[in-house]
C-alpha positions, -999 to 999 in steps of 0.1 A, spaced: -381 -562 -453 -363 -590 -434 -368 -627 -437 -382 -643 -405 -395 -609 -391 -432 -602 -390 -439 -576 -418 -456 -552 -393 -422 -549 -375 -405 -522 -395 -371 -507 -387 -383 -479 -364 -404 -503 -343 -378 -530 -343 -352 -505 -331 -375 -493 -303 -383 -528 -292 -346 -537 -292 -339 -509 -268 -363 -524 -242 -348 -543 -212 -363 -568 -188 -392 -552 -169 -396 -523 -193 -431 -516 -204 -446 -508 -238 -481 -496 -246 -500 -507 -277 -527 -480 -280 -557 -473 -301 -560 -443 -325 -576 -421 -300 -550 -426 -273 -532 -393 -264 -498 -409 -271 -478 -378 -279 -491 -359 -249 -484 -388 -226 -453 -406 -239 -417 -400 -249 -410 -425 -277 -441 -430 -299 -442 -452 -330 -472 -447 -353 -488 -476 -371 -519 -460 -385 -543 -483 -403 -534 -514 -383 -556 -531 -357 -542 -532 -322 -545 -569 -319 -525 -574 -351 -497 -552 -337 -497 -570 -304 -494 -603 -323 -464 -591 -343 -447 -576 -313 -451 -609 -294 -431 -627 -321 -400 -609 -308 -408 -598 -273 -413 -623 -244 -436 -614 -215 -422 -609 -180 -431 -639 -159 -421 -624 -125 -443 -607 -99 -474 -589 -111 -494 -588 -143 -475 -593 -176 -503 -575 -195 -525 -546 -183 -557 -535 -200 -575 -502 -197 -607 -512 -178 -638 -505 -198 -667 -486 -183 -692 -511 -169 -666 -536 -160 -672 -561 -188 -643 -570 -211 -650 -558 -246 -643 -578 -278 -613 -557 -287 -598 -564 -252 -605 -601 -256 -586 -600 -289 -557 -582 -274 -554 -608 -246 -557 -636 -271 -530 -623 -294 -507 -615 -264 -507 -652 -257 -509 -647 -219 -524 -668 -191 -556 -653 -177 -540 -649 -142 -512 -627 -157 -537 -601 -170 -546 -571 -150 -568 -540 -155 -563 -504 -146 -589 -476 -145 -586 -452 -174 -566 -424 -156 -544 -449 -138 -537 -465 -172 -527 -431 -186 -504 -425 -156 -488 -460 -160 -484 -454 -198 -466 -421 -191 -438 -441 -175 -436 -467 -204 -405 -467 -225 -425 -470 -258 -460 -463 -270 -471 -478 -303 -502 -460 -315 -522 -481 -340 -552 -473 -362 -575 -492 -339 -608 -473 -338 -626 -494 -312 -626 -478 -277 -604 -494 -250 -581 -510 -276 -551 -504 -253 -528 -526 -234 -494 -525 -216 -469 -553 -221 -441 -558 -196 -410 -573 -214 -395 -605 -201 -361 -620 -205 -347 -634 -237 -329 -666 -226 -317 -681 -259 -312 -676 -296 -327 -700 -320 -311 -700 -354 -335 -702 -382 -311 -709 -410 -303 -688 -441 -330 -667 -457 -345 -680 -489 
């Protein structure tokens, strides 16, 4: 464990996040998401809620502020945003106008092109989102670990 790093962010996930460049996309997926069939690099975080994982990832990954949505949700049937989706958007700390939605099979297609899929233990349906990585512009020294 490292000081100053969210405890959800273990070595495998940190290494995968570190490999992402500007504009690369990562998926945070629920437990039922077909991650290994769809994606190349998959990190398993069984037992953790998707929103908790998004919150931890956002402590080290900025969102892209350029053209298009920074966050994409899998659109729920019926069109209404579900509580799990509201939690994902809230923990992503993203403006409402930077959030988009994709129909389920369009989401799967987009996820197949993502550089990383993080499959969580989230059991609620539609607990999936795609984050597009932004630019890290500065380093902020936190001081020595205690």
